[in-house]
C-alpha positions, 0 to 999 in steps of 0.5 A: 508558586514563587519563582526563584530569585533571578529566575524567569517568570512562569511561562517564559520561554514557552512556545505560543500556540498557533494562531489557527484563526489567522493561519486557516484564514490564509490557507483557505485562500490558498496562500502557502499551499501546494500539492504533491503527486504520488504515482499509481502503477499498473502491475501488468505493464509497469507503467504509471497510470495515475496520480494521487494529489496530496495537500502540502503546507510549505508556506507555514511552520507547521507542515503536517497535513493531518495537523492542519485538517484536524485544526480546520475541523475544530475551527469550523473550517474543514470545507474551506480548507479542503476546497483550497487544497482541491483547487491547488491540486487541480492547477496542474490538471491541464498537464496531466499526462495522457491516459493517466487519472488524478485522485483527489481526497474529499471527506464524505461529510463535506461532499454536500458543502457549497464549497466543495460543490463550487470546485466541481462547477469551476472545473466543468468536465471531470473526466480523468478525475477520481474522487476518493471518499476518505474515512475521517468521520462516520457517514450518517446517511448514504442517501444524502450523498447520492445526488452529489455522487450522481452529479460527479459521475454525470460530469465524468468523474469516478468514485473511489473508497479509501482505506478499504479494510480499515476504519468504521465503515468496512464492507457497508461502505463498499456496498452502499457506494459501489465505487469504481476504485477500491483502495486497500488500507496500508494495514492490510498491505504491511507484511502481506508477503508473510501473512496468509490471512492478509493474502486471503482478505485481499483476494476476497476484495479482489473478487468482490471488485471484479463482481461489481466492475471495480479496480483494486489499488494497494497503497502504502507498498514499502518493500519489494516482497510486498509488491511481489506478493501483490503481483502474485495475487493479481492486484492491478494497481499499486502505489507506495514509497517502494515505487515512488514518493510524492513529488512535483508533477508528473514523476515516473518510477525507476526504469528497472522496477518498471521492466521487472513488473512488465516482464513478470509472469502473468497470474495463472493457476499455481501448479509448480514451485516457480509460482509460489517462490519468494525471496529470502535473506541470505548469509554466507555463514552462520555468524552472518546469519546470527548478525542478520537476526540481531540487526532485524528482530522481525526476521523469521528466517535466513538461508545459509548459502554454500559455494556457487550460491547453492542453498544449504539450510534454512536457519531461524534465530535460535539455530543461528545463535547456537550454530546448529545447521540441519541441511534443508530440502531443495527443489527445482523451480519447475518441481510440481507443487504436489510432488514437492509436498509429498517429498516434504512429508518424508522428512523428520517431524520436526522439519516436515513443515520447514520452507523448501530451498528452491534452486534454478537449473544450475543449482543456484539459490532462487528463493524459498517456498513456504508450506502454507503457500504450496497448500493454499495454491494446490487447494485453490487449483482443486477448487477450480476444477 
């Protein structure tokens, strides 16, 4: 094609592709690299008990670590770049707070490379380190990894499996590697407060972990409701933006959040409404409820509150748009689950399975109790008897 008179030649102004050979050569020497550390929190104590080291590239125009590691794989520099990232993360190890561990991400297929092996040799004792095997590529043979994994364990390191519940490996990954820490994939954590199937799967992973003497860690917690659901399931370790973002070493978490976790009721058999109550979006009028649905299309329900914070009804998007209010059933926090379910069955058929409005002893709104949560809780109690 002939350019228009006076116009720029073809390709003028286009951004030149990155010189990955030069960029990777520099980064693999540790230049322009940094590490951020995201806190890992004990849900029972509300305390930071570990940190995940994450690679950062502040010295370059391209900041995205995924782009960097993908380019390294394409240019045959994956082992060198991961080794440089590990060395950068380990520079702060000497100042790691007492009784805290540090997790480091390693691609399984690179574990046997001399670049990665040299990192562990230079560190010597590996106590307090957890090596996370990520799922970047399939593992052809677990047997080939065993010598390196055994050496890591002998030096004091623990092994973790990243993104359990996602990717190519699944349960085979867990059975073959027998990790000390199982990290649950973000896809399972997202909206766990509203998805009973996800809750069941996380419960299954927790049961498996306890049988093989491992811990489970829920990553990617981004909402208060997700955290509360995980606490109710007895998940011992959590991390995510809701608790703390990656930061310089060694950041803590918000004190109010820490106190809430530490003061939460211990997980036990669920026998009363208090054990299954969940937070809910509230509104002081039907108009406000309609606005809440408009602002958040994913919202399932809004609780209409009357005077003195007393709950009136559970509204869905259709009811709020039409201004239709059907008074909901209220139960106290200490109402037995069996009694609440029996009362629910006396409601009209079209309301029989609506969430219950939960109140404290002063009649103020305390949350909602979903029917499926109550039924599953009672079923679980019965199965343990």
